[in-house]
All heavy atoms as an XYZ file, in Angstrom:
1039
protein
N     105.972    126.686    120.834
C     107.069    126.608    119.872
C     106.890    125.339    119.068
O     106.529    124.364    119.462
C     108.440    126.408    120.674
C     109.644    126.319    119.787
S     111.137    126.356    120.800
C     112.325    126.054    119.506
N     107.156    125.552    117.700
C     106.995    124.431    116.727
C     107.958    123.399    116.846
O     108.886    123.586    117.579
N     107.798    122.344    116.092
C     108.743    121.338    116.013
C     109.997    121.716    115.279
O     109.990    122.042    114.062
C     108.176    120.145    115.398
C     108.980    118.836    115.303
O     110.245    118.986    115.245
N     108.436    117.657    115.338
N     111.190    121.666    115.842
C     112.437    122.097    115.201
C     112.754    121.258    113.901
O     113.372    121.765    112.977
C     113.396    122.084    116.207
C     112.976    121.226    117.342
C     111.490    121.286    117.234
N     112.423    119.983    114.080
C     112.661    119.128    112.845
C     111.835    119.455    111.689
O     112.352    119.562    110.517
C     112.479    117.597    113.144
C     113.466    117.004    114.096
C     113.189    115.447    114.314
C     114.902    117.023    113.637
N     110.602    119.705    111.938
C     109.673    120.184    110.965
C     110.206    121.483    110.338
O     110.147    121.697    109.049
C     108.298    120.217    111.383
C     107.166    120.518    110.306
C     107.174    119.361    109.303
O     106.915    118.228    109.685
N     107.328    119.697    108.062
N     110.595    122.408    111.142
C     111.064    123.786    110.784
C     112.375    123.619    109.897
O     112.384    124.257    108.760
C     111.437    124.620    111.880
O     110.257    124.801    112.687
C     111.870    126.035    111.544
N     113.244    122.721    110.276
C     114.455    122.519    109.512
C     114.100    121.886    108.153
O     114.625    122.275    106.975
C     115.482    121.616    110.278
C     116.737    121.229    109.635
C     117.641    122.382    109.152
C     117.614    120.256    110.404
N     113.183    120.851    108.107
C     112.834    120.239    106.985
C     112.134    121.305    106.007
O     112.503    121.327    104.752
C     111.954    119.069    107.215
C     111.380    118.275    105.982
C     112.546    117.655    105.149
C     110.301    117.193    106.425
N     111.258    122.068    106.535
C     110.614    123.091    105.621
C     111.638    124.071    105.135
O     111.615    124.431    103.789
C     109.480    123.830    106.479
C     108.425    123.003    106.765
O     108.091    121.998    106.053
N     107.617    123.542    107.847
N     112.593    124.456    105.869
C     113.700    125.289    105.334
C     114.417    124.602    104.282
O     114.830    125.284    103.250
C     114.541    125.895    106.428
C     113.926    126.857    107.323
O     113.048    127.620    106.746
N     114.240    127.072    108.597
N     114.891    123.447    104.408
C     115.617    122.779    103.453
C     114.847    122.618    102.138
O     115.260    122.871    101.052
C     116.038    121.297    103.926
C     117.047    121.506    104.972
C     116.520    120.468    102.836
C     117.523    120.217    105.686
N     113.587    122.243    102.302
C     112.736    121.998    101.014
C     112.294    123.285    100.424
O     112.191    123.314     99.104
C     111.524    121.241    101.385
C     111.749    119.795    101.828
C     110.619    118.997    102.190
O     109.584    119.575    102.581
O     110.487    117.712    102.121
N     112.037    124.373    101.103
C     111.462    125.541    100.506
C     112.523    126.660    100.375
O     112.184    127.686     99.546
C     110.355    126.083    101.493
C     109.232    125.070    101.510
O     108.897    124.435    100.492
N     108.718    124.839    102.725
N     113.592    126.550    100.956
C     114.578    127.742    100.795
C     115.845    127.201    100.148
O     116.251    127.620     99.082
C     114.970    128.336    102.177
C     115.997    129.421    102.048
C     113.667    128.918    102.887
N     116.553    126.162    100.825
C     117.892    125.863    100.365
C     117.823    125.004     99.138
O     118.620    125.369     98.183
C     118.645    125.133    101.599
C     118.903    126.085    102.716
C     118.159    125.951    103.953
C     119.785    127.033    102.659
C     118.434    126.895    104.970
C     119.989    127.923    103.672
C     119.370    127.835    104.804
O     119.554    128.787    105.820
N     117.037    123.961     99.099
C     117.053    123.113     97.922
C     116.725    123.947     96.624
O     117.493    123.788     95.504
C     116.170    121.907     98.090
C     116.731    120.793     99.046
C     115.723    119.576     99.125
C     118.068    120.247     98.577
N     115.602    124.638     96.553
C     115.355    125.412     95.369
C     116.513    126.299     94.994
O     116.803    126.481     93.723
C     114.157    126.187     95.706
C     113.475    125.545     96.843
C     114.614    124.815     97.558
N     117.077    127.039     95.959
C     118.346    127.887     95.756
C     119.469    127.138     95.097
O     120.083    127.480     94.193
C     118.667    128.591     97.006
O     117.526    129.320     97.476
C     119.844    129.594     96.682
N     119.784    125.999     95.751
C     120.853    125.161     95.286
C     120.648    124.461     94.029
O     121.612    124.166     93.355
C     121.333    124.230     96.400
C     121.825    124.757     97.655
C     121.992    123.713     98.767
C     123.187    125.471     97.392
N     119.476    124.232     93.681
C     119.098    123.601     92.436
C     118.980    124.598     91.207
O     118.849    124.128     90.170
C     117.743    122.705     92.471
C     117.892    121.670     93.401
C     116.528    120.988     93.707
O     115.545    121.526     93.546
N     116.635    119.713     94.278
N     119.044    125.940     91.555
C     119.074    126.922     90.556
C     120.341    126.571     89.642
O     121.423    126.305     90.199
C     119.223    128.315     91.153
C     118.944    129.350     90.171
N     119.998    129.905     89.391
C     117.817    129.978     89.783
C     119.498    130.823     88.680
N     118.145    130.889     88.885
N     120.119    126.857     88.316
C     121.275    126.467     87.465
C     122.645    127.217     87.895
O     123.690    126.563     87.577
C     120.882    126.915     86.007
C     121.888    126.541     84.983
C     121.349    126.832     83.519
O     120.341    127.374     83.343
N     122.125    126.430     82.647
N     122.531    128.456     88.474
C     123.822    129.101     88.793
C     124.565    128.353     89.770
O     125.803    128.347     89.822
C     123.337    130.438     89.212
C     124.484    131.431     89.471
C     124.125    132.797     89.801
N     123.332    132.710     90.985
C     123.000    133.835     91.664
N     123.380    135.049     91.274
N     122.164    133.854     92.668
N     123.993    127.583     90.704
C     124.621    126.846     91.752
C     124.813    125.320     91.409
O     125.716    124.724     91.891
C     123.876    127.008     92.996
C     123.856    128.371     93.518
C     122.691    129.074     93.472
C     125.109    129.064     93.979
C     122.705    130.518     93.895
C     125.035    130.337     94.457
C     123.936    131.113     94.412
N     123.821    124.699     90.700
C     123.693    123.313     90.573
C     124.890    122.675     89.942
O     125.379    121.717     90.302
C     122.520    122.968     89.740
N     125.468    123.542     88.919
C     126.603    122.911     88.306
C     127.960    122.899     89.262
O     128.851    122.177     88.920
C     127.040    123.708     87.048
C     125.876    123.673     86.082
O     124.987    122.535     86.079
O     125.770    124.490     85.116
N     127.943    123.815     90.247
C     129.040    124.012     91.095
C     128.942    123.041     92.298
O     129.918    122.868     93.062
C     129.283    125.372     91.493
C     129.471    126.351     90.380
C     129.421    127.766     90.791
C     129.517    128.699     89.642
N     129.427    130.072     89.892
N     127.761    122.526     92.540
C     127.577    121.707     93.835
C     128.110    120.291     93.809
O     127.769    119.579     92.684
C     126.084    121.676     94.062
C     125.649    121.337     95.530
C     126.136    122.306     96.514
C     124.104    121.250     95.534
N     128.949    120.031     94.675
C     129.532    118.733     94.657
C     128.568    117.635     94.811
O     127.497    117.681     95.577
C     130.550    118.630     95.794
C     131.344    117.345     95.858
O     132.086    117.123     94.884
O     131.231    116.715     97.003
N     128.764    116.430     94.089
C     127.805    115.349     94.179
C     127.584    114.777     95.647
O     126.527    114.296     96.117
C     128.220    114.284     93.271
C     127.949    114.565     91.811
O     127.024    115.330     91.497
N     128.690    113.948     90.930
N     128.723    114.804     96.360
C     128.629    114.400     97.891
C     127.622    115.273     98.570
O     126.870    114.920     99.425
C     130.051    114.472     98.470
C     130.909    113.235     97.964
O     130.264    112.175     97.554
N     132.157    113.384     98.006
N     127.593    116.635     98.376
C     126.761    117.643     98.965
C     125.425    117.165     98.547
O     124.577    117.276     99.450
C     127.181    119.025     98.725
C     128.585    119.346     99.151
C     126.217    120.022     99.348
C     128.748    119.288    100.678
N     125.183    117.019     97.327
C     123.744    116.669     96.923
C     123.269    115.446     97.443
O     122.149    115.368     97.961
C     123.831    116.401     95.377
C     123.929    117.606     94.453
C     124.052    117.484     93.028
C     124.413    118.665     92.199
N     124.539    118.327     90.828
N     124.220    114.395     97.701
C     123.692    113.182     98.310
C     123.486    113.380     99.822
O     122.445    112.923    100.327
C     124.891    112.089     98.209
C     124.496    110.714     98.840
C     125.615    109.691     98.679
N     126.884    110.183     99.143
C     127.182    110.342    100.455
N     126.295    109.963    101.397
N     128.367    110.784    100.855
N     124.341    114.158    100.526
C     124.103    114.609    101.892
C     122.767    115.223    102.032
O     122.098    114.944    103.113
C     125.300    115.216    102.502
C     126.540    114.354    102.651
C     127.726    115.465    102.926
C     126.431    113.451    103.801
N     122.447    116.127    101.165
C     121.256    116.857    101.375
C     119.995    115.917    101.138
O     119.058    116.050    101.931
C     121.007    117.936    100.444
C     122.039    119.267    100.733
C     121.951    120.235     99.576
C     121.346    119.829    102.002
N     120.128    115.108    100.232
C     119.035    114.105    100.087
C     118.940    113.073    101.261
O     117.782    112.893    101.776
C     119.364    113.119     98.812
O     119.488    114.014     97.665
C     118.295    112.155     98.557
N     120.097    112.681    101.800
C     120.083    111.832    103.052
C     119.400    112.706    104.156
O     118.713    112.011    105.049
C     121.495    111.365    103.298
C     121.854    110.266    102.341
O     121.076    109.817    101.496
O     123.165    109.920    102.381
N     119.882    113.914    104.406
C     119.393    114.727    105.508
C     117.829    114.761    105.450
O     117.079    114.667    106.298
C     120.050    116.033    105.532
C     119.512    117.061    106.481
C     119.711    116.566    108.040
C     120.197    118.356    106.407
N     117.378    115.081    104.255
C     115.918    115.294    103.912
C     115.237    114.042    104.264
O     114.136    114.032    104.996
C     115.733    115.793    102.535
C     114.362    116.059    102.147
C     114.249    116.483    100.754
N     112.823    116.705    100.369
C     112.528    116.772     99.197
N     113.482    116.712     98.070
N     111.311    116.896     98.780
N     115.735    112.875    103.859
C     115.111    111.607    104.106
C     115.104    111.240    105.660
O     114.139    110.775    106.172
C     115.894    110.500    103.319
N     116.235    111.540    106.258
C     116.326    111.333    107.590
C     115.296    112.155    108.447
O     114.671    111.575    109.400
N     115.315    113.442    108.087
C     114.182    114.260    108.784
C     112.701    113.785    108.548
O     112.067    113.724    109.443
C     114.402    115.721    108.256
C     115.591    116.417    108.755
C     115.752    117.815    107.952
C     115.521    116.690    110.227
N     112.493    113.373    107.312
C     111.151    112.779    106.994
C     110.848    111.631    107.760
O     109.857    111.475    108.329
C     111.067    112.487    105.567
C     110.675    113.587    104.647
O     110.002    114.582    105.126
O     110.892    113.553    103.387
N     111.954    110.774    107.841
C     111.832    109.530    108.704
C     111.569    109.702    110.067
O     110.696    109.120    110.726
C     112.979    108.573    108.367
C     112.853    107.208    108.704
O     111.712    106.690    108.561
N     113.895    106.532    109.217
N     112.404    110.770    110.712
C     112.253    110.963    112.104
C     110.666    111.554    112.391
O     110.192    111.146    113.387
C     113.275    112.045    112.532
O     114.544    111.387    112.441
N     110.392    112.479    111.467
C     109.014    112.946    111.736
C     107.908    111.919    111.454
O     106.973    111.864    112.294
C     108.820    114.109    110.673
C     109.649    115.380    110.976
C     109.571    116.301    109.826
C     109.038    116.043    112.250
N     108.098    111.025    110.531
C     107.156    110.002    110.375
C     107.139    108.922    111.507
O     106.057    108.450    111.983
C     107.520    109.133    109.097
N     108.344    108.747    112.123
C     108.310    107.910    113.259
C     107.869    108.418    114.592
O     107.588    107.863    115.586
C     109.812    107.433    113.472
C     110.382    106.572    112.327
S     109.540    105.015    112.353
C     110.500    104.186    111.105
N     107.663    109.899    114.558
C     107.346    110.545    115.701
C     108.460    110.623    116.844
O     108.044    110.839    117.891
N     109.610    110.547    116.470
C     110.689    110.418    117.457
C     110.812    111.688    118.316
O     111.105    111.663    119.518
C     112.007    110.327    116.731
C     112.234    108.899    116.172
O     111.476    108.005    116.739
N     113.162    108.645    115.359
N     110.505    112.906    117.645
C     110.773    114.142    118.428
C     109.396    115.065    118.315
O     109.395    116.100    118.806
C     111.976    114.876    118.021
C     113.155    113.985    118.164
C     112.185    116.231    118.685
C     114.403    114.534    117.726
N     108.389    114.626    117.842
C     107.284    115.402    117.565
C     106.649    115.679    118.813
O     105.953    116.785    118.876
C     106.290    114.683    116.676
O     105.758    113.597    117.316
C     106.811    114.375    115.273
N     106.691    114.771    119.886
C     106.042    115.224    121.211
C     104.492    115.051    120.952
O     103.814    115.271    121.926
N     104.038    114.569    119.814
C     102.578    114.540    119.708
C     101.894    113.147    120.180
O     100.664    113.078    120.253
C     102.337    114.642    118.165
O     102.643    113.480    117.498
N     102.819    112.254    120.615
C     102.222    111.070    121.072
C     102.084    110.114    119.895
O     101.709    108.842    120.073
N     102.236    110.561    118.701
C     102.144    109.554    117.523
C     103.418    108.864    117.305
O     104.386    109.346    116.988
C     101.792    110.507    116.295
C     101.348    109.744    115.102
C     100.980    110.556    113.893
C     101.026    112.073    114.077
N     100.620    112.773    112.796
N     103.265    107.510    117.453
C     104.472    106.707    117.362
C     104.847    106.512    115.887
O     106.038    106.649    115.563
C     104.258    105.260    117.991
C     103.869    105.574    119.442
C     105.513    104.449    117.910
C     104.914    106.210    120.200
N     103.937    106.114    115.039
C     104.370    105.607    113.605
C     103.069    106.167    112.728
O     102.078    106.066    113.109
C     104.460    104.198    113.435
C     105.693    103.526    114.084
C     105.613    102.035    114.081
C     106.997    104.106    113.515
N     103.467    106.539    111.461
C     102.423    106.777    110.504
C     102.818    105.851    109.316
O     103.728    106.044    108.522
C     102.516    108.235    110.042
C     102.094    109.202    111.068
C     102.232    110.626    110.523
O     102.489    110.853    109.322
O     102.100    111.616    111.371
N     102.178    104.775    109.407
C     102.404    103.642    108.412
C     102.299    104.152    106.821
O     102.934    103.654    106.007
C     101.425    102.498    108.647
C     101.761    101.235    107.750
C     100.861    100.133    108.021
O      99.979    100.185    108.885
O     101.132     99.092    107.425
N     101.398    105.147    106.653
C     101.177    105.511    105.217
C     102.294    106.596    104.757
O     102.270    106.872    103.683
C      99.741    106.207    105.144
C      98.684    105.133    105.256
O      98.891    103.959    105.048
O      97.580    105.570    105.764
N     103.009    107.068    105.630
C     103.966    108.061    105.324
C     105.339    107.267    105.049
O     106.012    106.904    105.960
C     104.191    109.039    106.541
C     105.184    110.160    106.178
O     105.845    110.108    105.124
N     105.265    111.132    107.091
N     105.694    107.287    103.853
C     106.942    106.581    103.425
C     107.877    107.526    102.869
O     108.783    107.151    102.065
C     106.670    105.426    102.397
S     105.949    105.992    100.872
N     107.715    108.849    103.085
C     108.663    109.861    102.643
C     110.062    109.597    102.939
O     111.058    109.972    102.383
C     108.236    111.293    103.122
N     110.420    109.045    104.248
C     111.710    108.891    104.642
C     112.306    107.520    104.134
O     113.456    107.192    104.433
N     111.672    106.851    103.456
C     112.220    105.533    102.904
C     112.715    105.781    101.386
O     111.843    105.913    100.531
C     110.970    104.402    102.891
C     110.584    104.228    104.337
C     111.578    103.081    102.271
C     109.475    103.276    104.552
N     114.032    105.687    101.376
C     114.592    105.905    100.002
C     115.301    104.710     99.509
O     115.584    104.479     98.416
C     115.562    107.075    100.045
C     114.930    108.368    100.350
C     116.034    109.495    100.394
C     113.845    108.660     99.272
N     115.725    103.726    100.487
C     116.553    102.713    100.134
C     115.969    101.504    100.917
O     115.306    101.611    101.953
C     118.104    102.850    100.719
C     118.689    104.009    100.008
C     120.048    104.245    100.413
O     120.451    103.572    101.465
O     120.733    105.140     99.917
N     116.365    100.318    100.579
C     115.848     99.068    101.294
C     116.047     99.033    102.801
O     115.201     98.719    103.643
C     116.535     97.907    100.543
C     116.824     98.372     99.268
C     117.095     99.819     99.383
N     117.336     99.596    103.189
C     117.624     99.621    104.628
C     116.672    100.550    105.361
O     116.360    100.332    106.504
C     118.994    100.082    104.793
S     120.280     98.921    104.475
N     116.137    101.664    104.774
C     115.179    102.537    105.448
C     113.876    101.752    105.645
O     113.144    101.888    106.622
C     114.895    103.752    104.484
C     116.150    104.683    104.279
O     116.993    104.695    105.042
O     116.122    105.299    103.202
N     113.548    100.831    104.715
C     112.414    100.100    104.895
C     112.459     99.106    106.089
O     111.700     98.835    106.966
C     112.051     99.303    103.425
C     110.844     98.343    103.595
C     109.547     99.083    103.414
O     109.534    100.141    102.999
O     108.545     98.493    103.566
N     113.704     98.486    106.018
C     113.936     97.518    107.101
C     113.907     98.173    108.328
O     113.424     97.579    109.510
C     115.336     96.820    106.901
C     115.454     96.172    105.543
C     116.733     96.027    104.970
C     114.369     95.594    104.818
C     116.918     95.359    103.739
C     114.598     94.959    103.624
C     115.838     94.851    103.132
N     114.481     99.349    108.507
C     114.542    100.092    109.789
C     113.144    100.523    110.262
O     112.833    100.431    111.449
C     115.470    101.244    109.738
C     116.935    100.935    109.708
C     117.825    102.122    109.451
O     117.262    103.254    109.566
O     119.007    101.918    109.146
N     112.332    100.815    109.329
C     110.947    101.260    109.599
C     110.129    100.046    110.224
O     109.515    100.250    111.343
C     110.131    101.665    108.299
C     108.650    101.842    108.545
C     108.151    102.995    109.126
C     107.802    100.823    108.356
C     106.884    103.286    109.258
C     106.469    100.984    108.509
C     105.917    102.242    109.039
N     110.308     98.854    109.729
C     109.643     97.685    110.199
C     110.168     97.202    111.457
O     109.528     96.691    112.344
C     109.521     96.606    109.110
C     108.724     96.948    107.983
C     109.053     97.082    106.764
C     107.269     97.085    108.081
N     107.875     97.418    105.992
C     106.796     97.364    106.826
C     106.336     97.067    109.045
C     105.451     97.725    106.434
C     104.937     97.382    108.674
C     104.625     97.555    107.493
N     111.481     97.430    111.705
C     112.108     97.079    112.904
C     111.495     97.982    114.136
O     111.222     97.444    115.175
C     113.575     97.099    112.844
C     114.280     96.665    114.222
C     115.790     96.726    114.100
O     116.356     97.600    113.520
N     116.373     95.719    114.635
N     111.498     99.314    113.781
C     110.904    100.173    114.854
C     109.514     99.904    115.074
O     108.999     99.933    116.145
C     111.138    101.643    114.362
O     112.553    101.884    113.974
C     110.553    102.631    115.284
N     108.786     99.743    113.905
C     107.308     99.335    114.211
C     107.055     98.058    114.896
O     106.149     97.969    115.709
C     106.604     99.245    112.816
N     108.025     97.122    114.876
C     107.875     95.866    115.599
C     108.065     96.101    117.090
O     107.419     95.308    118.046
C     108.854     94.802    115.129
O     110.221     95.212    115.486
N     108.683     97.138    117.417
C     108.890     97.419    118.901
C     108.035     98.540    119.492
O     107.598     98.665    120.583
C     110.334     97.805    119.223
O     110.805     98.865    118.588
N     107.536     99.553    118.527
C     106.808    100.539    119.019
C     105.496    100.614    118.454
O     104.540    101.421    118.855
C     107.500    101.825    118.416
C     108.830    102.140    119.223
C     109.410    103.421    118.791
O     108.863    104.286    118.126
N     110.768    103.635    119.240
N     105.066     99.782    117.457
C     103.764     99.778    116.797
C     102.727     99.136    117.725
O     103.140     98.668    118.801
N     101.502     99.285    117.377
C     100.506     98.697    118.142
C      99.503     97.757    117.274
O      99.340     97.998    116.089
C      99.520     99.779    118.748
C     100.473    100.706    119.728
S      99.513    102.196    120.158
C      98.058    101.634    120.866
N      98.938     96.725    117.806
C      97.982     95.861    117.182
C      98.590     95.286    115.967
O      99.550     94.692    115.940
N      97.730     95.396    114.877
C      98.100     94.664    113.719
C      99.342     95.235    113.043
O      99.968     94.415    112.300
C      96.778     94.782    112.640
O      96.651     96.067    112.263
N      99.550     96.459    113.228
C     100.858     97.021    112.686
C     102.025     96.313    113.329
O     102.891     95.894    112.634
C     100.904     98.589    112.908
C     102.272     99.223    112.556
C     102.555     99.142    111.218
C     102.194    100.654    113.016
N     102.070     96.172    114.562
C     103.107     95.529    115.253
C     103.226     94.071    114.797
O     104.388     93.604    114.616
C     102.986     95.635    116.818
C     104.118     95.176    117.503
C     103.990     95.360    118.944
O     102.975     95.162    119.630
N     105.055     95.835    119.650
N     102.084     93.387    114.632
C     102.187     92.034    114.129
C     102.822     91.901    112.779
O     103.671     91.077    112.483
C     100.729     91.403    114.123
C     100.164     91.190    115.443
C      98.690     90.723    115.360
O      98.345     90.101    114.356
O      97.874     91.040    116.299
N     102.428     92.810    111.843
C     102.927     92.783    110.474
C     104.386     93.061    110.548
O     105.207     92.499    109.873
C     102.179     93.790    109.720
C     100.954     93.261    109.043
C     100.304     94.187    107.918
N     100.332     95.616    108.144
C      99.567     96.257    108.834
N      98.560     95.703    109.628
N      99.688     97.608    108.958
N     104.706     94.110    111.486
C     106.125     94.581    111.598
C     107.015     93.467    111.994
O     108.126     93.224    111.488
C     106.221     95.780    112.445
N     106.599     92.576    112.869
C     107.345     91.487    113.338
C     107.594     90.587    112.310
O     108.591     89.905    112.081
C     106.765     90.895    114.701
C     106.881     91.768    115.849
C     106.217     91.151    117.123
N     106.510     92.024    118.149
C     105.699     92.012    119.270
N     104.670     91.222    119.303
N     105.914     92.805    120.226
N     106.520     90.221    111.541
C     106.533     89.309    110.447
C     107.687     89.815    109.369
O     108.538     89.149    108.966
C     105.209     89.213    109.758
C     105.359     88.462    108.374
C     105.360     87.043    108.406
C     105.300     89.060    107.205
C     105.480     86.415    107.221
C     105.429     88.509    106.012
C     105.454     87.023    105.955
N     107.615     91.167    108.902
C     108.512     91.687    107.920
C     109.976     91.745    108.612
O     110.982     91.440    107.786
C     108.099     93.131    107.568
C     106.774     93.083    106.729
C     105.745     93.946    106.942
C     106.589     92.189    105.605
C     104.669     94.029    106.223
C     105.535     92.204    104.827
C     104.461     92.995    105.129
O     103.417     93.102    104.397
N     109.991     92.071    109.817
C     111.309     92.143    110.440
C     112.008     90.759    110.452
O     113.261     90.623    110.128
C     111.290     92.804    111.760
O     110.809     94.059    111.793
C     112.735     92.726    112.477
N     111.249     89.806    110.660
C     111.820     88.375    110.682
C     112.216     87.999    109.361
O     113.240     87.455    109.176
C     110.725     87.458    111.290
C     111.227     86.066    111.226
O     112.306     85.858    111.921
O     110.597     85.156    110.783
N     111.387     88.405    108.322
C     111.591     87.963    106.982
C     112.927     88.704    106.466
O     113.692     88.140    105.655
C     110.477     88.144    106.005
C     109.293     87.413    106.374
C     109.363     85.989    106.104
N     109.295     85.927    104.643
C     109.434     84.649    103.924
N     109.626     83.617    104.663
N     109.321     84.643    102.683
N     112.914     89.940    106.609
C     113.966     90.800    106.079
C     115.319     90.634    106.854
O     116.486     91.128    106.345
C     113.726     92.271    106.250
C     112.572     92.758    105.318
C     111.779     93.712    105.554
C     112.354     92.087    104.123
C     110.658     94.094    104.804
C     111.325     92.468    103.135
C     110.470     93.464    103.548
N     115.351     90.073    108.028
C     116.660     89.870    108.883
C     117.762     89.121    108.108
O     118.913     89.504    108.161
C     116.338     89.254    110.135
O     115.993     87.877    109.923
N     117.274     88.145    107.226
C     118.357     87.497    106.532
C     119.065     88.263    105.375
O     120.156     87.863    104.880
C     117.640     86.228    105.890
O     116.812     86.337    104.961
N     118.399     89.283    104.877
C     118.888     90.069    103.609
C     119.438     91.490    104.090
O     120.057     92.134    103.369
C     117.913     90.097    102.572
C     116.729     90.852    103.004
C     117.808     88.767    102.033
C     115.765     91.130    101.771
N     119.125     91.858    105.387
C     119.377     93.219    105.717
C     120.890     93.567    105.639
O     121.372     94.570    105.133
C     118.867     93.398    107.166
C     118.965     94.836    107.616
C     119.744     95.879    107.140
C     118.236     95.378    108.687
N     119.504     97.045    107.894
C     118.568     96.737    108.920
C     117.321     94.896    109.586
C     118.030     97.582    109.790
C     116.670     95.812    110.578
C     117.165     96.984    110.644
N     121.629     92.560    106.106
C     123.201     92.710    106.080
C     123.712     93.048    104.722
O     124.595     93.815    104.517
C     123.746     91.606    106.727
C     123.733     90.320    105.996
C     124.377     89.172    106.745
C     124.195     87.868    106.038
N     122.949     87.336    106.201
N     123.053     92.382    103.625
C     123.587     92.606    102.248
C     123.207     94.056    101.882
O     124.111     94.638    101.334
C     122.852     91.710    101.342
C     123.253     90.222    101.475
C     122.280     89.180    101.829
C     124.510     89.682    101.341
C     122.537     87.936    101.938
C     124.889     88.433    101.412
C     123.870     87.477    101.740
N     122.166     94.496    102.099
C     121.785     95.815    101.716
C     122.523     96.918    102.650
O     122.780     97.997    102.043
C     120.304     96.091    101.723
C     119.628     95.291    100.634
C     119.213     94.041    100.829
C     119.356     95.980     99.350
C     118.554     93.316     99.799
C     118.794     95.319     98.416
C     118.350     93.879     98.595
O     117.800     93.255     97.562
N     122.799     96.568    103.755
C     123.496     97.538    104.610
C     125.011     97.799    104.172
O     125.408     98.935    104.197
C     123.581     97.080    106.052
C     124.076     97.895    107.050
C     123.831     97.459    108.471
C     124.274     98.398    109.468
N     124.224     97.836    110.756
N     125.476     96.697    103.619
C     126.884     96.785    103.141
C     126.931     96.740    101.604
O     127.982     96.303    101.052
C     127.704     95.644    103.739
C     127.774     95.689    105.154
O     127.826     96.806    105.770
O     127.808     94.675    105.891
N     125.992     97.131    101.034
C     125.789     97.061     99.535
C     127.007     97.687     98.706
O     127.531     97.115     97.815
C     124.608     97.743     98.961
C     124.298     97.509     97.449
S     124.139     95.896     96.927
C     122.450     95.542     97.507
N     127.579     98.669     99.262
C     128.742     99.296     98.613
C     129.959     98.525     98.526
O     130.828     98.749     97.821
C     128.985    100.707     99.086
O     129.317    100.652    100.511
N     129.993     97.607     99.509
C     131.292     96.778     99.606
C     131.108     95.443     98.871
O     132.091     94.717     98.723
C     131.625     96.448    101.108
O     130.508     95.708    101.712
N     129.924     95.283     98.268
C     129.788     94.016     97.432
C     130.173     94.160     96.187
O     129.738     95.228     95.368
C     128.232     93.516     97.521
C     127.851     93.261     98.982
C     128.028     92.289     96.617
C     126.361     92.915     99.187
N     130.959     93.370     95.583
C     131.501     93.430     94.132
C     130.311     92.877     93.199
O     129.450     92.265     93.699
C     132.825     92.656     93.901
C     132.825     91.232     94.214
O     131.706     90.587     94.441
O     133.846     90.725     94.286
N     130.532     93.028     91.940
C     129.469     92.691     90.998
C     129.229     91.273     91.094
O     128.075     90.824     90.982
C     129.906     92.995     89.627
C     130.156     94.526     89.335
C     129.036     92.472     88.507
C     128.777     95.300     89.415
N     130.203     90.353     91.266
C     130.002     88.928     91.296
C     129.140     88.552     92.677
O     128.368     87.477     92.470
C     131.246     88.195     91.220
O     132.092     88.434     92.477
N     129.173     89.260     93.625
C     128.499     89.054     94.812
C     127.023     89.339     94.721
O     126.108     88.974     95.626
N     126.571     90.189     93.650
C     125.265     90.757     93.625
C     124.225     89.598     93.272
O     123.189     89.607     93.631
C     125.072     91.786     92.552
C     125.693     93.117     92.877
C     125.654     94.079     91.635
C     125.183     93.697     94.145
N     124.679     88.556     92.587
C     123.829     87.376     92.231
C     123.330     86.825     93.613
O     122.123     86.503     93.685
C     124.571     86.429     91.430
C     123.631     85.231     91.066
C     124.308     84.129     90.189
C     123.447     83.020     89.733
N     122.236     82.761     90.594
N     124.135     86.663     94.644
C     123.779     86.093     95.780
C     122.803     86.994     96.582
O     121.716     86.555     97.016
C     124.976     85.848     96.797
C     124.626     85.256     97.971
C     125.783     84.971     98.955
O     126.940     85.339     98.606
O     125.560     84.635    100.148
N     122.934     88.234     96.404
C     121.947     89.286     97.008
C     120.732     89.029     96.316
O     119.588     88.984     97.037
C     122.629     90.681     96.914
C     121.500     91.733     97.319
C     123.703     90.928     97.747
N     120.617     89.068     94.899
C     119.358     88.908     94.255
C     118.682     87.637     94.560
O     117.456     87.648     94.791
C     119.649     89.079     92.737
C     120.093     90.510     92.413
C     118.400     88.751     91.922
C     120.679     90.784     91.044
N     119.570     86.384     94.629
C     118.861     85.120     94.838
C     118.219     85.146     96.284
O     117.125     84.759     96.410
C     119.917     84.060     94.704
C     120.368     83.833     93.256
O     119.584     84.366     92.399
O     121.339     83.215     93.160
N     118.967     85.638     97.150
C     118.308     85.673     98.627
C     117.295     86.555     98.746
O     116.304     86.206     99.542
C     119.444     86.048     99.636
C     120.455     84.819     99.746
C     121.171     84.806    101.029
O     120.847     85.465    102.001
N     122.210     84.024    101.141
N     117.313     87.781     98.086
C     116.139     88.723     98.110
C     114.843     87.937     97.476
O     113.747     88.057     98.004
C     116.507     90.003     97.363
O     117.489     90.596     98.003
C     115.299     90.914     97.429
N     115.002     87.303     96.342
C     113.897     86.619     95.734
C     113.368     85.569     96.710
O     112.252     85.324     96.744
C     114.317     85.964     94.368
C     114.157     86.923     93.215
C     115.285     87.414     92.529
C     113.024     87.453     92.698
N     114.817     88.293     91.670
C     113.421     88.302     91.666
C     111.763     87.329     93.048
C     112.512     89.023     90.934
C     110.789     88.064     92.288
C     111.181     88.923     91.225
N     114.239     84.856     97.320
C     113.876     83.775     98.272
C     112.964     84.468     99.447
O     111.925     83.778     99.772
C     115.007     83.057     98.831
C     114.771     81.886     99.596
C     116.044     81.066    100.030
O     116.805     80.868     99.204
O     116.140     80.843    101.283
N     113.342     85.620     99.927
C     112.703     86.223    101.009
C     111.234     86.721    100.591
O     110.215     86.570    101.270
C     113.488     87.418    101.587
C     112.581     88.293    102.472
C     114.681     86.823    102.371
N     111.302     87.279     99.318
C     109.943     87.811     98.746
C     109.049     86.792     98.285
O     107.919     87.120     98.106
C     110.392     88.846     97.635
C     111.136     90.025     98.146
C     111.527     90.836     96.830
C     110.372     90.888     99.029
N     109.548     85.556     98.041
C     108.662     84.529     97.653
C     107.790     84.050     98.648
O     107.180     83.876     99.448
C     109.600     83.355     97.175
C     109.233     82.912     95.714
O     108.293     83.555     95.085
O     109.827     81.882     95.203
């Protein structure tokens, strides 16, 4: 039996999304549904990239960034790699996880930050990236 996550992702990408993006349906589709479909697709990509349910023994695929759509996805990738990665990947992941830990909370709660608070987010992000 194939991987159910891969099957679901294939159905979403090859059947449902093309159908829903057809002009006849696209105008009627609620923006929340569009966002949820995008998030579902990214989550499935991320789960497959992380090897969570593949059963293949593959823990991480560093070159597969299909599930990374937002900064928080990137932070989660490196956090997972720091605990499940091997060798140099795990070392790099621990470095990035340590560096990103100070700004993760800002990006996680980005929707609750008002415009005036964005300067602090930008300043701290520059500090981390420097």
